[in-house]
N, C-alpha and C positions, 0 to 999 in steps of 0.2 A: 504494500500500500504506500503510495507516494505521500510526501510531507503535506501536500495540499489537501489530499483526501483525509489524512489523519486530523488535520486542523478542522476540517468541516465536520468530521465525526465527533470530535470533542466538543465543538460548538453546539452540535445537535443535542448531545448529552446534557450540556450545561443548560440549554434552553428548556429541555424537558424537566430537569431538576428544579429550575426556577418556577416553572409552571406548576409543578407538583407542590412546591413549598407555598406558592401563592394560593393554590386550592386549599391547602391545609389551613393557612391563615384565615382564609375566607370562611371555612367551615367552623373554625374556632370562634370567629367573630359572630357568626350566626347562631352559635350554640346558646340555648336558653340559659338564663342566669338561674343560679340556685335560689331556692326560697330563702335561704339564710341571707344571701346578698340582698334580695328584695326587701326583707324585713329591716335590715340595717339602713338601706336607702330610704325606706318609708318612715322609719322611726317608730314603728309600732308593730307588735305581734298581733295578728288576727287569730284569736283563739276560739275555736268552736267548743262550746261547753253546754251541758244540760242545765235547764232552769227548773226542771220538774223531777229531779232524781236525787233527793237527799240520801246520804250525805256526800255523794260524789259531786253534785252540782245543783245549786238551788238559789233562790232569791230570799234573803232574810227579811225580817220585819222592817228594817230600814231601807229596803230596796236594793241592797248591795248583793252582787253576785258572789257567792262563796261556795266552799266545798273543797274536797280533795283535788278534783280536776282544776278548777279555777285557781286555787292557791299554787298548784304546781306550775301552771302557766305563768303566774305572777313571778315565780322564782326564776323561770327561764328568761322572762322579759328583763328582770333585774340584772341578770348576768350579761344579757345582750346590750344593756344600757338603753333600752327602748321602752315605750309605753306598751300597755296591753289593752286591746279592745275585745270585749267579749261579744260573741255572736251566738245566738241560741241555735242549737241543733236538736233534731229529733231523730228517731230511728229511720224515718223516711228521707229526711233532708241532708243528713250528715255527709253521705258520699257525694251527692250532686254539689253541695256547697264547696267541698274540697276540690272536686274536679274543675269547677268553674272559677276557682281562684278566690272565692269569697272568704275562705278561711285558709290559714297557713298550716294548721294542724288541728286535729280534734282530740281534746283532752276529756273524753267522755267515758262511756261504758261499752265500747265496741269490742266484741270478741274477735280475735284474729282467726277467721275461718278461711278455708281454702278458696271458696267461691269469692269472698271479698278480696283475697290476696291477688286475684287475677286482674283487679282494676285499681287497687291501691296498695300501699306498702305499710308495714307495721313496725313499731319500735319493739324493744324488749318488753316483756310483760311487766307492768307496773302496778297491777291491782289484781286481787283475787277475792272472789265473793261466792258464797254458797247461794244457790238458787232454791227458793222455797215456795210454798203455796201460802197465800193469804186467805183466810177463811173467816166466817162469822163465829163469834164466840159461842162455845158449846158444841161446835161441829168437829168432826174428826180432824186431826192434824197430820195424820199419816197419808202421804200422797197415794199410796196403794189403795186407800179406801175410796178414791175417786176414779180409779182406772177400771175400764171395762164395765162401768155402771150406768153409762148414758148421762152422767151429770155434766153440766155445762162448765167449761173451763175458759177463763179469760186470759188472753195473751196480748202482748203488744205487737202491733203490725210492724214488720221489719225486723223483729227480734228473732233470735234462734230458739227461744224457749218453747214456742209452740211446736216447732219441728222436733225438738228433743222430747217433748211430751208425747208426740205422735209416734215416735220410735218405740216407745214403751206401751202406748195405747193407740194403735192405728185407727180405731173407730171413734176416737174422742170427738166430742162436740165442742169445737173451739169457737170462741167468740172473740174477734179481733177489735182492739181499740187503739186510738191514736196516741194517748198520753197515759202516764202511770196514775195520776189522780183519777182518771176515768175507770181504771181497773179496780181501785179501792171502792169507788162509788157503786160500781156494778155488783160487787160483793155485798155491800151494805143494802142495796135495793133488791137483792135476790135475783138479779138478772143472770148471774153466774153463781156457781157453788164454790168456786175457788179461782183465784187469779195467780199467775206465775210472775215472780219478780225476785230480784236479789234480796238477800236477807236484811241488809241494812235499810233498804227502802221499805220492806214489809214491816220491820220493827218501828220505823218512823210513823207509818200509817196506823199501826196498832196503837201507838201512843196517842195519836191525834184522835182516835176513835176508841178510847179505852172503854172496855166493857162491851164493845160491839164487834170489834175485829180482833183477830188473833193470828200470830205468826205460826205457820205450820212447820213441818220438818223439811229438810232439803231433799232434792232428787237429782241435783247436779252441782258441780263446782265450776264456776265460770271464771275465765281469765280476761283481762282487759289490756289493751295496748294503745299507745298513741297512734293515731292514723294520719298518714301523710300521703302526698301525691306519689305516684310511681316514679321510679328511676331518678330520684334526687338524693344520691348517696351522701353528699356533703351535709345536707340538712338532717338526714336520718342519722348519720354517724354522730353529729353534734348532739342530737337529742339522746342517743344511746349513751354517749360518754357522760352527758349530763346526769342521766338517771343513775348511772353507776357511781359517779362521784357523790351525788346526793345520798346514795345508799351508804357509801363508805364513811360519810360524815355523820350518818344517823339522822339526817334531816328528812329523808323520805319516810322512814319509819315513824318519826315523830309526827309528821304531817298526817299520815294514815291513822295513827292511834288517836290523834286529836279529834278526827271526824268519825271514825268507826268504833272507837272505844274498845279496840282489840288489837293485838299485835299483827303486823304484816308478815305473814308466813310464806314468803317467797325468797328465792335466792336470785338476786339480780345479776350475778356474775355470769359471763358467757365467754366461751373460748374465743380468742382473737380480739377481745376488747380489753379494757382496763381490768387489771386483776387486783385482788386484795393485797394491800400493802404498798401499792404503787402511789408514790407521792411526787407531785411536781412542784418545785419551789419557784416562787416569783410570779407576779401577776401576768407579765407579758408571756410567760411560758405556760400559763395555766391552761387547762383543757377547754375552759370557756372561750379562750381566744382562738381566732382562726389563723 
């Protein structure tokens, strides 16, 4: 090959390489920004929380949004140095609100199921609750007393509790409702014989209607994770590292016990993440920083 041909060959390779680099740069420029970056630029964390699910999320007598989920969101916002804006979610709206960008994460009571994981991503499990039946005072508290009997069972639309009940009682007469207060009212008014909900919520409604409602026995142990949009590893990793650090500091357990009045019986440590005993010195090197 002559010198001139060699020069032309090398020139062609160089042009191809530059074009390739240019394409890579363009692709990087067009890559969607992480939710983490969007939150920092906005100056506010858009936290999806429940308003109707004590003690995980509810509105107190002063009109303030409180609970395990909202207070956890406040903790994350504090470490990000931004405000937090609470947006009400329900079992029906939580995934659409997340996918539409109206919330950055859902700090609610969502169970990380396979079907949901096909359209969203989940953090490490940060909450664990027993699922029980809520019944009228004086009625049986054993879930088996309601299975295969034709009795009406109340469940929340969009929740997995109804499906779990149907697995054990395929012919169950399920009545679906939109909100948890409706489930308690349905029991009170005799529209259903029992309603399905997490134990903490059942206990709360039992207290509100003392002598009329009673918390039954569990039929399932439910787990909850923070729900985020798919394929945003930077934001998801930041939340997971945050959960583990809060656990190592004892703050997550204290927050849970404050609202649930019982110890948090889960192990937050996961392979490949922060491990017990890991300590990072210095604010600039802290895991909260990016």
